[in-house]
N, C-alpha and C positions, 0 to 999 in steps of 0.2 A: 636643313635645320639651321637657324641663324647661329653664327659663331658666338660662343660664350653663353648660349641659352642653357639653362639647367636641364640635366637629363632626368626625365621622369620615368619611373619604373612602375609597371602595371600592378605588381604585387603590393608596392608601397602605397599606391594611390587607392586601390580597391580593397585590399585585404588588411585594412586597419582593424585590429581586433575590436569587436563591439563589446562594450561593457555589459551588454545583456547576456553575453556568454561568460559564465563564471570561470576565470582562468584557473582557479584552484581545482576545479573538477572536470573541465573540458578535456584535459589530457589524461585523466586518471583511468577512464574506462570508455574510450571512444568506440565508434561503430566497428573498429577494426581490431578489437582486442585490448588487453591491458597495456598500459603505457608505463614508461618509467615513473617511479614514485616522485612526488614533489615534496620538498622539504616543508615541514609544518609551518615555519615562519618565513617562507620565501616571499619576496616582494615582486609584484607584477606591475609593470608600467606600460602604458600605451606607447607603441613605437612612434617616434617623432619623424616627421617628414622634413628632409633638408630643403625641400623646394617650396614649402608653404608655411606661413606663420601659424603659431599655435592658436587654438580656439580661444576667443576672448572670454572674459568672465561674463556670466549671465546667458551663455548659450551662443550659437552661431549668429553672425550678422551677415547680411547679404548686401552686396554693393552692385548688383547688376550681373547679367550674364545668364548662363544656362539654368542655373538653379532658380533664379528669379522668374525666368520664363515658365518653368514648370509650375512654380507656385502660383503664378498668375493664372495659368490654365485651370488650376483647381477651383478657382472661384470662391475662395474661402473669405469669410469675414475677418476683419482685423482681430476681433475677439477670439475667434476659433484658432487663428494662427498664433496669436500670443499665448493662448492656453497651451497649445502643442509645444511651443518653444520652451515655456516654463516647465512643462512635464518632462521634456527631453533633458533639461538640465537637472531637475530633481531626481529623475529615475536613472540618469546617466545612460540614456539611450540616444537615439538620433531622431530627427524631426519626422522622417518617414514612418518610423515605428510608432510614434505617438499619433500621427495622422491616421494610420491604419487602425490602431487600437481604439481611437475615438470614433471610428467608422465615418470619417470625413471622406475617405477614398478607399477603394479596394486595392489590394496589392497588384492585381492584374492591370487595373486602369493606370495606376501610378507607373508601372513598368512601361506601358504603352506611351505615356506622356514623356517619360525620360528617354525612351528610344527615339521618339520623334524629335525631341530637342537635341539629341546627339546625332541625329540622322543615321541611326542604326536600325537594323531589323529587330523586331521583338518576337521571340520564338519560345516555344516550350522545348524541353529536352526530349527528343524522341527516344523510344525504348531501344532502338538499334544503335544509338550512339554509344561508343565505347569510351569510358573514362580513361584518360592517360595522364602520365606525370604524377600519379598518386600511388606510391607503394602500399601494399596491404596493411602494413603496420604504422603508416605515417599518420600522426594526428592531424586533424583538420583545423588550421588556424582561424579560418573564417569561412562561413558558408556563402561567400559573395563572389567567388571566382571558380570556374570549373573549365577544364580543358578536355575536349572530346574529339573523337575521330569517327566519322561515319563510315558506312559501307562503301562509299565512293572515295574513301581515303582523304576526305576534306577535313582539315583541322578547324575546329570552332572554339572560340573563347566565350563562354556564357558568363555574363557579368550581372551583378546587382549592386551597383555602387550606392553609397550613402547619398542622400539628397544634397548634403552639404558639400560633397566632393565632385559634383558634376562638372564644375568649371575646370578642375584639375584633370578630370578624365577627358574632357573636350580638348584640353591642351595636349595631353598625351596622344590622343588619336590624331591630332593635327601634326604632331612631330613624327609619328610612326605609322605610316600608311599600311604597312604589313599587318599591324595589329588591327587597324580599322577593318581590313578585309575579313578578318577572322571573327571579329567581335559581334556578339548578339546580346540583347537585353533579355532578361528573364526575371523571375521572382525568386526570393530567398527560399520560399516553399518548394519551388520546382528544383532548385539546386539540392536542397535537403532531401527531397524525394528521390532524386537520382543517386545520391550517395547512399541513402537507405536501401534502395533497390540493389545496389552493388554489394552491400554487406548482408543482404537478407539470407543467403545460403549459409553463411558462416554463423549468423546470429541464431537461425533456427536450429542449427546443430548444437551450438553452445547452450541454447535454451532447453533443448530436449535432454541433453546429458546432464547439464548443470553440475551439481555436486558429485554425480556418479562418475565424472571424469576427474574433477579437480580434487575431490576429497571423498573417495568412494565409501569409506567407513562411516561417514556422516550423512550418507544418502539413504533414503528409504527404498531405492531401487532394488536392493537386496533386503528382503523382508526380515529374515532371521539368518544370522551367520551360523556356521556349523557348530561352533562351540556353544552358542546360545541354544540351538536346537537340541544338542546332546544333553545340556543341563536341564532344559525343560522336560525332555523325555524321561530323564532319570528321576526327576522329582515326581512326575505323574506316575511312573511305574512304582516308585517307592510308596506313594500314598495308596495306590490300588492294592499293592501287596499287603500293606498294613491293614487295610479294610478287610481283605480276604482272610487274614490270619487272626486278627483280633479287632473286630469291628467296634465293640463297645469301648475298649481302651483307646482306640484311635480317635473316636469321637470325643472322648473325655479329654484327650490331649489337644486335638486341633480346635475344638470349640473355644476354649479360653484364649488360645493363641490368636485365632482369627479375630476374636472380639477385642483383644488388646490392640492389635494392629489397626482395626477399624476405628477404635477410640482415639488412637494417636492421629489418624488422618482427620478425624472430626475435630481434634483439639485446635488445629490452626484456624478453623472457621469460628470456633468459640472465642478464641483469643481476639481475632479480628473484630468480632461483634461487641467486645467489651467497650464501654465508654472510655474515651481517652481525652486527656487535656488537649485543647486546640494547638495545632502546630504553629510555631512562630512564623510570622511573615518573613519571607526571604528578603534579604537586603536588596534594595533597588540600586542597580548600577546606573551607569550613564544611559541616557535615552538611546535605545537601540535603533530607533527609527529616525535619528537625526540625519543619517546618511541615506543613500539610496537603498531600497529594498532589493534583496537578491532575487534571482529567478526561482520560482517555485514550480515544480512539475507535479501535476495531479494525474494519477492513473486510475482508470476504471475499466475492468475487464467485463466484456459483454458477450453473452451467447444466448440467442433466442430471447431477446429482451425488448421486442418491438413495443410492447405495451407500456413501458415505463420510461422510455428514452426522453420523451418530451418533458416530463416532469424532472428527470435527472438533469437535463441541460439547463432548465430554468433555475434549478437549485444551485448548480455549480456556477452559473452566471452571476449569482448574487454574492459569491465569495468576495470579501473585502480585501482586494489585492490589486495593484495596478495591472490593467489589461496587458500592457507591454511587458510585464515582468512575470507573467504566468502562462504556462502552457498546459492545456488539458487534453490528454490523449485518451480517446475512447478506443480500447483495444478489442477488436472483433475478430471472429474466426472467418477466414477467407471463404469458406463454403457456407456461410450464413448470410446470403445476399439480402434477406429481408431486414435483418438488424442493421447491416451496413447502409442500406438505402434509407431506412428511417433515421439513422444517425446523421447522414448527410443532409437530409431534409431539415432536421431539427437544428443543425448547427450552421446552416447557410447564413452567411453574412456575419458570423461570429469569429473574429480572427484568432482568438485564443484557443479554439478547438481544432483538433486534428484527429482524423480517423486512421487507425493503423490496422491493417489486415494481417493476421497471423496465418501462415501456411498450415493447412490441415495435417494432422499426424498424431501419433500416440507418443506419450500420454496426452490425452486431451484434458488438460488441467489448467486451472487458473494460474498457478505459479509458472507454468511454462510460458503462457501468454505474457506475463509480467516480465519474465526474464528476456523475452524476445524484444520488448520495447525499451527496457531500461537503458541499453547503450545509446539510444537516441535522445535521451533526456538531457536537457541543458541545465536543469535546476541544481542549485546547491542543496536544496531540500526536496524531498519526494513525499507526497501524500497519496494514500491509497483509499479508494472508496468503492462501495458496491453499487449495483445498478439501482437499487431502491432507496439509496441514502439521500438524506436532506441535511447536510452539515450546517451548523450554526455559521452565519456569514463571517463572524469574527474568529473562527477557529484557526485559520492560518496565522493570523497576527498573534494570537495567544501562543501558538507553537513556536513561532519565530522568537517571541520574547522569552519563552522558556529556554530555547537553545542558546540564545545570546547571553542570558543571565545565569544559566545553569552551569554545572561543572563541565570540564572539557571532555569527560568520558561519557556524557549523556548522548546516546546514539539514537534514541527513539522516544517518542511521546505518544501515548495511547489516549484518544479521546473517548469519553463515555458514550455508550450506545443506549438510546432511549427508545423503547417500543411505543409507537404512536397508536397502535390498534389493540392495546391490551384489554380494552373493555369489549372486544368483539365476541369472545366466548371464553370458556374456562381454559382452553388450551393456550390461547394468546395471553390470558391473564396470568397464568403461571409462568409462561415464557417471560413476560414483562417483569415479574417478581424475581426470576432468575437473574435477568440482566441488571436489575437494580442492585441485587446483592453482589454481583460480580464486578460490575464496572464502576459502581459508586461507593463501594465499601471495601471489598476484598483486594482488588488490584491496587487502589491507592494506598491501602495499608501495607501491601508488599513493597510497593515502590518507595514509600517513605523510609522503609527499613533497608532499602537497597538489596532486596531479596529477589531471586528469580521469579519471573511471572510470565505466563503464557499470553501472547498478544491475541487480541481479537482479530478477526479476518478483515476488518475494515477500519477506517479512520486512524490508521497508523501514519505517523509523521517521522521521517528518517532524515538524518544527515546522509547524503548520498554516498559520500566516501566511506562511511561506516558500513552501509548496506553492501557496497561492492567488495569491501575488505573481507567480509565473512562469506562471500560467494552468493549473495542475494538469496533467492528462494530455491528450495528443493523441488524440482518439477515432479518428483515421484511421491511427494508427501501430500496427502489430501487434506491435512490441516497444516499447511505451510506456515501459518502465522505462529502457532504454538512452537513449532520447531525453530523458526527464525528467532523468536524471543530467547530460547535457550542457547542457541549458537552465539548470539550477541553477548549474552551473559558469560558464557564460557570463554569468550575472547577478551573479557575484561571491560566490555561496554555496559552501560547501565540504561535502564528504561524508566521513564517517568510517566505521569498521567496529566491530563488536561481537565478543565472543568466545563468548557463549552461543548455541548453534546452534538451527536449526530442522531437524527431521527431515522428509524427504519421500521419495517413491518415484520411482524412475526407470522409464521405460517398459520393459516386459519383452518386448514384441512388436515386430517390425520395422515393421509398418504404422503403429503408434502413434508410435514413435520417428521414423520418416521424415516424417510429417506435422508433428510438433512441430519437428523440425530445419529443415524447409522454412520454417515460419513464422518461426523465429528468424532465419534468414539473410535472409529477405525483409525483416524489420523492421530489421535492421542496415543493409541497403542503403538502405531508406527513410530511416533516420536520417542516414546519410552524405550522401545526396543533399540532404536538407533543410538540413543545417548547412553544406554546401559551395555553397549558392546565392550566398552573398556571401563568397568566400574571403578577400578582403582585410579585411573586417570581422571575420571569424572570427580571422584572424591578430592583429588589434589587440586583440580581446577576450581571447584566450587567451595571447598571447605566443608566441615562437618555440618554446620547449621544449614547452609544453602542446599547441601546434598539431601538432608532430611526434608527440607521444604519441597524440593523437587519430587521426592518419593510421595510425600503427603498429597501433593497436588495431582500428580499423574496417576499413581496407584490408587489414591483415594477417590479419584473421579470414577474409575472403573469399579472399584470395590463398593462404593456407595450405591452405584447403579445396580450391581448384581446381588449384593449381600443385604442391603437395607430391607428389602421385602422379607428375607429369611429371618432377620432379627424380629421383625414385626410378627411373623407367624409364630416364632418361638415364644415370644412374650404372651401373645394371645392364648396359645395352647397351655402355657403354664398357669395363666390366670383362670382358665376354664377348669383345669385340674385342681386348682386351689379351692374351688367351690366345694369340693368333696374331701380333699385331703389336706388342705391348708398349704401355705407357701413353703417351699423347700428350705431347709437349713443347711449349715455346713458349706462344703464346696459347691453343692448344687445351688444353694442360696446365693453365693457370691457370683456364680455364673449367671444366675437369673438377674441379679442386680446389674451386671455388665451388659446383658442383653437389653434390659430396660433402659439403661443409659444410652446405648447405641440407637435403640428404636425411637426414643423420645428426644434425645439430644440433637439428632440431626434436624428434627422438625423445629425445635426451639432455636437452634443456631440459624436456620434458614429464616425464621421470622425475625430474629434479632438483627440479622444482617440487612434484610431487605426492607423491613417496615420503616426504620428511621430514614431511609434513603428516598422514600416515595415523595413525589411532589404533591401539593394539595389536591389537585384534580385526580391524581392516582389514588390517594387515600380514600376518596369517595367511592371508588369502583373496584379496586383490586383486592383489598383484604378479605373479601368474602370467599375468594378462591383458595385461601389457606386450608380450608376444610378438605380440599381434594388433592392435597400435595402428595399423600401416599399413593393415590391412584396414578398421579403423574410420574412418580418415581417407578412405579411398576411398569409403565409404558417405556420409561428410559431403560429399564432392565431388559425389556423385550428388544429394543433397538440395539442394546449393547450385545446381546446374544447374537443378533444378526450381524453385528459388526465383527465379532470374533470369527464367525463362519466366513464372512466375506473377505476378511484379511487372509484367510487360508487359501481361498479359491480365486479371488479377484482383487488383489491388494491395491491396485492403482486405479480402480474404477472410480470415476468422479460422478456421483449422483447429483445431477443438476437441481438446484433449488429454484423453482420458478417464482418470479415476483409479479407476474401479470395476473390476469383474471383466473388462471388455473389454480392459483393459491388462495383464492378468495372464497369465503363462506357466504358473504353477502355482496353480490355484484353491484348493488345500488348504494353502497356506503359512499358518502360524499368525500371521504378521505382518499378515495382512489381517483379523484379528478387529477388532471394534469397540471393545474396551476399549483405552484409551490406555496406552502404555508408553514411557518415555523413558530412553534411555541414550546419552550422548554423551561419556562420560568418556575 
């Protein structure tokens, strides 16, 4: 080494933290477990190299050398290269990331060109290579350098330097022949895959246990605690004993009590349906998109979904976000090779997509799969979609704008779900009306008043640090979304709503709808039982109004399903009796009025919530199904009875909702083509 030459260090040259990895979150919940907390207003700066000048304004400039030789081999036009350089500056990434995102070159080809320019071998990291020099709990500063040792005890250094740093890497290799002998070129994806493989055993254990280990009293792994079981058993025995000793008096007492409770649960929907003055427009802060956009992680859990993957990939590819700043992880079960194979075929050549295989095991639930992949996410924000979803392309930007301009305690934004096959039959029509009432009226009403609200199972946008702070998803809850919304609220975080929708399909066949509704009701029961384990603590955390809203939402959901048909029967029987004896008076008359309110109020509240929310094309096809709403509620009651039984014998069973042709009533409907189509005006 020439005297006086600057000493180059491999870690400083290669492991410069990429701005595409958000430093505020990269250390918070890495692949190797929780890391030390980061101060809220901590400042992070790029490490400066003492042996190289800082990057000039306007992006990197090349003055010859290894970098220029690689660029020349790419055969790019001046326009393409200039666009990539500007994108690297705007997105605060590097030139290689933008070239790969723009599909000018694949990561594999670029690695081979870089290896040839540096006169190094280009290899993938073999499965038998053992990672060394990386303790279990050490955060990963950069996915660009990995040290391994093979079965032959040969040490290797796998590198993926930035394209701009190749000249410095070449200088380092010339100065340190021992490093040159060990060095290999590979891709960032290969290094990330090796790190993910190393942490897989721990991640699947954490994902399986999830809250059952970190906060067991907030996990649905235990269905009913001993105290709850004793209280429920005592109440059931007391009611049965009362019926046995004084059946008439018991009915006289319970009937109005149940009616009043039901009316209270109905009241929140009636109030939400009332016309209200328009909300004032929020004050617009500084342009949140003036700087580089953060990394956005998009997660989709897939199981036996070969029929919809092509359309899903096309829809997600249309999201309006820089390709170099988005990662879309399709989370598949490892023992579902058909879905994995179709996902790989559909995402070939799309650098923003990644296939993640979850090791098989119980519970086989969507939240377990999401917990398994969450530590691998780089994004500051995380979005969740379902297999059949078609999100509005601008939804990520609306969510980002909402987070940046919203209050600091805003943890999640829920996008509205719009059913695109509502006119297929009466079942899908009423499903679409339900969604219109829930996602376009009730949830926004709750969010504006900062009240607790249950999340939908898709189109949730999270601040990732908020998600990890509350333990992410409960792997044993079959409606993990509703539970997560309540846990966020209990921890002091708030949930808002978006306006740009996600299109999805309603089940068109009774068996598919029946299984899905059973799972939903069972999960809501699980959620209510979990959060009512410590009712006094829940009261303190929520306050009296939010506590009452929680009961109205969760108890009201089950009560409306099971009791609504009873009130309808009571009203009809009283009216039939009135043909001969007239309407009852006194106490019986007041009870009849209460029954009439409950039987008809639910219907009118449903209409008042859903009808104003319908789009013009929906108004032409959906209102005719209101006539069948009581039949629909009867079917919900049947599914709810099945849910109660299933909760007792098989609480963690996840009944898969198929989104392929098995769920279709009309296999020739053009809406099931694979090409994406978006219309939610």
